[in-house]
N, C-alpha and C positions, 0 to 999 in steps of 0.2 A: 745770472743763472741761480735759480733757487736751490737750496739745500734739500736733497731728498728726505733727509731725516726730519727736517722741519715740516715738509709737506705731509709726511706720514703722521706726525703727532700734532698737527694743527698749528705749527709755528713754534720756534724756539727749540733748543736742544732738549732731549729727554732727560729727566732726572734719573739718578742712579737707581732709585727705588722702582721707577716705572719699568726700567730695563729688566731688573730682577723679577718684577711681577710678570712681565711678558714671558721670560724664560720659564718661570714656575708654571705659568698657564700651559705652555707648550708641553712641559714635562708631565703635568697633570692629565692633559688630553691624551698624550701618548700612553700613560699608565692606564687610563680608562679604556682605551681601545684594546690594550693587551688583556685587561680584565674581562672585557666583553667577549673577546675571542676565546679566552680560557673558559668562560661560562658556556659559550656555544659548544666548544669542544667537549666540555664535561657533560652537558645534557644530551649531546649527540651520542656519546658513548653509552649513556643510560638508555637512550632511545633504541639503540642497536640491541642492547641486552634484552629489553622488553619485547621487541619484535621477534628476536630469536626464540625467546621463551614461549611466545604464542605459537610460533610455527612448530615447535617441538611438542606442544600439548596434543594429546589425543582427545577424542570427544569426551570420554569418561573423566579424564584429568581436568578438562575445561569445566565440566559440571561441578567437580569437587572444588575447584579453585574459585569458581564464581557461582555459588548456589543461589544467592539472592538476585543476581543478575537474571537468572532464568525465571525466578519468581516474578520480578517486576516486569519482565518482558511479557509474561503470561497475563499480568494485570492490565498492562497497556493494550495488549491485543484484544482483551475482553471488550474494549470500547467498540470494536467492529461489530459485535453481536447486535448492537442497536440498529445499525443500518441494515444489516442482514435481516433481522427480525421484521422490520417494516417493509423492506422490499418484497420479501416472500409473503408478508401479510396481505399487501395489496394484490400481489399475484394470485393469492388464494381467494381473496374476497370476490374477484370477478367470476369465480366458480362456486361461491358459497350461496346456496339457495335463498337464505334470508336476506342477504345483502342484495342479490339480484332482484328479489321481489320488492324490496324497499326502494331501490334506486334505479332499477332497470326498466326495460320496455318489453312488451309481449311480442315475441316473434312467432306469429301464426304460421309462417312458412317453414319453420324449423322442423327437423326430423329427430325427435318429436318436437311439437310446438313447446316453447319454453320461455321463461323470463331470461333476458340477456342484458348485460351492460353494453350500451351502444359502443361501437368501435372507437368513436372519437373520444368518449369519456374513459373507456378502458385504457387507451393510450395516454390520455392526459393525466390520469391518476398515477400511472406507472412512471410517467416522466416528471411529475411535479417535484418529488423528492430529489431527483437528480438535478433539476434546475437549481434548487436551493443549495445542494451540495457543490454545484459548480461555482456558485458565489462563495461558499464556505471555504473551498480550497484556495481561492485567491486571497481570502482574508487570513488563512492559516499561516502562509509563508511569512509575511511581514510581522504578524502577531507573535509567532513562535521565535523568530529571529530576535525580537525585542524582549519578550518576557519569559521565554523558555518553554519547553515542552509541557511541564507540569501545569503551570498557570494557564496556558492556552487551552489545555485539555479540560481543566476545571471550569473554565469559562463556558466551553461547549456543553458540559454536563449540566450546568445550572440552567442554561438556555433551553436545553432539551426538556427538562422537567416542566418548564412553563409551557412550551409549545404542545406537549401532549394533551393538555387541557382542551385546546382548540379542537384537536382531532376527536377527542372523546365526546364532546358536546355538539359536534357538527351534525346538522340535520339535512344537508344538501350536498350534492356533488361539488359545486363550486367552493363551498367552505372546506370540504375535505381536501380539495386541491390546494387551497391556501395553507391549511394546516401542514400538509406534506411538504409544501415549499419551505415553510419556516423550519420544520424539523430537519430539512436537508442542510441548513446552515451549520449546525454542530456536527452533522455527519462528515461534512467536508473537512472540518478541523481534525476529527478523529482519524479519518482515512489518510490524511496528509501526514499527521504526526506519528502514528503508530509504527509504520515500517521504518521510518527514520530513527525513532527512539530505540526500537528493538535492535536494530543493526548496530547502534552506537554503544550500547551498554554491555554487550557480550564480546568475548574473544572470537578470533577468526573461526575456530572449529564449531562454534555455536550459532554463527550467523544464519545458517540455513534453517535449522529447527526453530530458532527464535522468531524469524520473520514468517516462516510457514505456519506458525500458530494462527496467523491472521486468517488463512483459508480455513483452518479448523473451526475457528469461532464463527466464520461465515456459515459453515455447515451446521454448527450447533444452533445458531439463530433460526435456520430453516427447520431444524428438528423440532424446536420448541413451537414454532408456528404450525408445523404440520400436525403435531400432537394436539395442540389446542383446537385448531380448526376441524380436525378429524373428530374430536370429541363433541364439538358443537355444531357440526354441519347439518345434523338432523333437526335442529331447532329452527322454527320459522319466526321467532320473535327477535327483537333487537339485541337480546343478550348474546346471540350467536356471533355478532361482530363487536359488541361493546366490551365483552369480557376480554377477548384477545387484545383490543386496543388498550384497556386499562392495565394489562400485564406489562406493558412497556415501562411502567413506573417501578418495576422491580429493580431496574439496573442503575439509573443515574446516581442516586444518593449514596448507596454503598460503594460504588466505584469512585465517587468524588472523595469519600473519606480515605480510601486506599491510595488514590493518586496524590492526595495532599501529603501523605506519609512517605511517598516514593522519593528516591534520590533524583536530582536533576541529572541529565546526561553530562558526563564529564567532558565530552567533546564540546558541547555547547559552552560549558564553563571555561574551558581553555580558549575557545574563540573569543570569549569576553575578557580574557586576561585574568580570570579569577582562579589562579592556580592552586591556592590552598584549599578552596572549596572543591575543586576538581579532585584533588588528592583525597579529601574526606569522602566524596561521592564514590570513588573507586573502592575505598576501604569498606563502604557500606554494601557495595555490590559483590565483593569477594572476601575470601578468608585472608586475614592479615598474615597468617602464618605461611601462606602459600604464594603470596605475591608481594612485589615491591611497588607500592603506590607511586613513589617518586620516579621510578623508571617508567611506569605506565604514563604518567603525566608528561615526561620527557618525550616519549614516543608520539604523544598527541601534539605536543608543541612542534615537533619536527614536521609533522604533516601539515599542521595549520600554517606554519611559516612558509612551507612550500607554496601554499595557496594565497599568501598574504597579498592584500591589495589596500591601497590608501582609501578607496571608496567603500562605503557600506554595501552589503549585498543588494542587488536589484534584479528584477525580472529581465532587464535588458541583457545582463551578462549571460543569461541562459542561452542566448542565441549568438554568442561570439566565440570564435576560436574552437578549441577542443570541447568546451562546455556545450556547444551546439550539438556535437555528436553524442555526448552523454545525455543531453536533454531528449534528443530524438530516440535514443534507445529506451529510455524510461517511458516516453509517450507511446512508442511503438508497441512495447510490451503491454501497456495498459489498453491500447486500442484493440490489440489482438484478443483480449478477453471477451470483447463484444462481437468480434468478427469470426469467431471459431465455434459458434454454437452454444456459447454459455447462456444465452437467453432462453434456450430450451430448458436448462436447469432452473432458471429463475421463474419460468412459467410452467413448471413441470406438471402441476395438477391440471391446469387448463389444457396443456398439450395432451395429457392422457385422456381427458374427456373428448377432445376433438379426434383422438385416435380410435374412439369407439368404446372406451371403458365407461362403466357406470360411475356415478358420483362417489359412492363409498369406495369403490375399487381405485378410482383416480386419487382420492385423498390418501388411501393406504399406500399406493405406489409412490406418491410424493413423499410420504414419511419414510418409506423404505429407502428411497433415493438419498434423502438427507442423511440417514443413519450410515449408509454405505459410504457416502462422501467423507464423513468424519473419519471412518476407519482408513480409507485410502489416503487421506491427507497425512495421517500418522505414518503410514507405510512410505509415503514420499519423503519423510524426513531422512530415512535411511538412504534412499536412492540419491537424493540431491546432495547429501553430505559426502557420500563416497564416490558417486559417479560423476558429479558435476552438474552445473546449472544448464549450460548449453546443450550437453548431451541429452538430458532428460527433456528439456524444452523441445528440441528438434524431433526426437523420436516420438514423444507424446503428441506433438502437433500433427506429425505425419499419420499416425494411427487414427487420430481424431478425424482427419479429412477423409480417410477411407470409410470410417463408420458413418459419416454424414452423407456420403454418396450412397452408401448402402441403405440408409434411411430414406433417401429420395427414391430409390428403386422400389422399396417396400410400399411407399406411398403412391407409386405410379400404377400399380396393378389394381385389378378390380377389388372393391371393398368386400372382404370376406372376414370371417372370424379369425382365420389364420393370418391374413394380412394385417388386421388390427393388432393382433398379438405381436407380430413382427415389429410393427411401428412402435408400440409401447415398450417392447423389450429393448430395441435399439435406442430409443429416447432415454431409457433408464441407464443403459450401458454408457452412452455418450456423456450424460450428466455426471456419472460416477468416475469414469476414467479421466475426464477432464481434470478432476481433483487429484489424480495420481501423478500427472506430468506437468502440462503447461501452467495450470492455475497456481499451484504452490511454488513452482520454480520462478514464476513471475514476481512473487513477493520478494524472493531473495535477490533477484536481479535489480529490482527497484530500490531495495535498501542499500545495495553495494555500489551502484553505478555512479551516482552523483558525487561531485566534489563535496568534502565536508563543509566547507564554507557556505555552499549554496544548497545544502541538502534540504532544508525545509521548503525552499522555493521550488526546487526541482521536483520533489515528490508531489507538491501541490500542483505544479504545472502538468505533470504526468496524469494525475487524477482528473484534472480539468479536461485533458484530451479524452480521457475515458468517458466522461459525462457528455462531452460534445458529440462523440460518435455514438454513444449509447442512446441518446435522445431520438435521432432518426431511426436507429435500429429497433427501438421499442415500438415506434409507430409501424415500421415495416413488419416486425415480428407479430404484433397484434393483428395487423391487417391479414398477414398470411394465414394465421390460425383461425381468426374469427369467422363463423359461418355466414355473417352478414358482410364479410370482406372477401378476401381471396379464397378462403376455405381450402387451403392447400394441404393441411395436416402434415403428413410425413414428407411431402414433396418440398417442404422448406429446407430439407437437407441438401438439395442441390445448391440453393443460394448460399447457405452457410459453408458448404464444402468449397465453393469457388472462392469466397473471401478468405477462408481458412488457408487455402493453398497459396494465395498471395502473401499472407502473413508468414507462412512456412519458408517460402523462397527468400523473403526479405531477411528473416532471422538467420538463415544459413549464411548469408554474405556479411551481415553486419553485427551479429550478436557475439561478443567475445566470451571466453570461459574465465570466470573470476574465482573459481574454486581455489581455496587455500592461499589467496593473495591478501597481503595487508593493504590498508588504504594508501600507504606510500607507494607500493608497487603498482596499484591500480592507477594512481595519479601519473606515475612516470610512463606507464604503457600508453595511456591516452595521449600524453604530451609528446611522446616519440612517434605517435601515429602508427603504431604497430597494427597491421591488418588483423581483423577479428579472428580469422582462422589460424593465426600464428601465435596467439597469446599463450597457448598451452605449452609451446616449445621454447618460449622466450624466457631467459633467466635474467633477473635483475639483481645486481650485486647489493649486498646489505649496506654498503657505504654510499651508494648512489643517491644523489639528491635532485637529479634532473635527467 
């Protein structure tokens, strides 16, 4: 019978030194485990302190503690202005006399006879940028996960500078289509990164206004377009549309310089294990005298380790377990932006023309709509911060559905001056009030819902869902409004009212209230599968990690 000691050591009795070495190794391992436990306990205590400090902050306190975080969120949100500018530009071009005369066909049967962009090209031009952005959002997730928010955004800005040249020198509708498709690629990066970055660099109380700035810049983009096209709509030469195209170059280079100087998201740095850099980033975002950067990093480590996985983030994970529910919320909120009448706002000038307004009046109403949208977005900061995301989203959506049905009724009666005014007025009110409730609340929900580890991929997937549903909606919307198509004018309100009602019912059952919750608390509530309507009354202990 063999000696077990010999079998363990490969034959022969062990030397005294070998036995001592084995005991020393056991003692070293035991000491290492104790140190590791002590380290975890230490940083958890710091994490609890940091989370409690954020919960205790008021809105004004948060601004004072993180002044630069608000500034950098403002800068990153500014990237959205470029997609907004171009989307509204194309929407206005189909109503611009010089553009219609250059690229359209003569509609002798119109009332009155006029130059029009054919329905197929009107839809194609408005969908081309979205097709490019659909590709861009799928590129954004892996790109941002690998190189960070700053460098991914810088890549998009430089590409956009180049693609604007193609749009400016295009002399045919097919080439304009290609130019818009290419411009859409960086839009996808911006729209995927901006809400995620903004929600990560600010404390809990500033997440709503920081992410809602995206909707404000969407409105600002439409204001600039409205002012420029209103100024040039009377010209019948190519400068009427060339100058608005060229003005796109105002944005990418100055923004690239600012983004280069911006701090990287500390959450992204913690995910990468670069804790010292994360600490430095936090110190750049806030006042050192008012915050403890070590505790803030500990809070982030705690959340990141709750979500730890041996595998790198992948799109497949978005459709597994509780992450599937989170992905569906983000996608659903994005889808609803297209299914609740938002396209009326994107095609406001054209809608006003089809509602019976003259060209100058239509452009003036479009500009007024955009200006009011910006004001109402700022009002929504207060409502969403203090009343909550779910509350504002549901009530805003319900009111929107009622107005859309009223628009359908106004479009169903005989065409008179009064009915035309009613349609135009309701179209303006719907476009404006959408930016007081559902639209800005959507950006907050999108920024808060996803897991930290999967955030770039989730926001990208959500925006992809937006473009996938927007593309057929654009064709449908253009067909409904175009005199050579459905020529429905205000009766389109029935269609958008029906889809909006479906979105409202779905949100009532599945959209949780995340106001005032830390990312740790949000993670735990999703993992515990707490029903959406019970989130507000569920309390998570500050010591809980699961």
